[in-house]
Structures are given as C-alpha cells and as structure tokens.
C-alpha angles and dihedrals in degrees: 000000000000089000088064095050114098096190095267128098122222120177113237121216088213093053092043090057093046093047092050090050090051092049092047093051090050088058093219114197134193112282097024124138113229135194112205107198112201094015095172106159097356097260090146099023098064097047089046089054089058089058100044095042128199093313092061129067139212132203114193121199126197135170096217116082093206092056091046091052093044095049094044089053090049091050090051093044090055091049093240112163101177099060135067138172126220136190104244141133111238095192120110 
C-alpha cells in the first residue's frame, strides 16, 4: 500500500463507511481505551475518538514511520490529548 501513497492524505468515502461499520460493531462507549492496529492516516482513529469521547483514550500503532509521523502531527494539530500514535509492528 505504501507504494501507492504519494505523501498526501485524502479521505475516502469507501474507507469512511468501512471504518464506521468497524467502530459500530466494536460497540465503543465513552471512556473506553482503544488500540488501533494499522492506524495509518487515522481513518479509524478519529471516528473512534468521537465515540469514546474525552474520557477515553486511543493508542494507534503503525509499521510505517512516515504514517506515524503524519498522524502524530495531525493529532497535535487538532489539539487532541487522548490519542497517540506509535511506531510498532502489531503482527505476532
């Protein structure tokens, strides 16, 4: 997938719908702690934050340093204090 990424981030209506379906099936509630494996550009992380609110928290993990840096900057830019993104491999 990284080969297809040109350094910009454009939200995809297809991914938005898929992310919202995943979040809905996870039955996220305010105050929950969430691990987002493969966080990339935050397509699941940001909608999940809406569900867990300010009392919850999310840690995103991603194997690609560029995505980690991009998402962490976006989190900071938005003033979000209950989410972070880390460079990590989530595979067994």
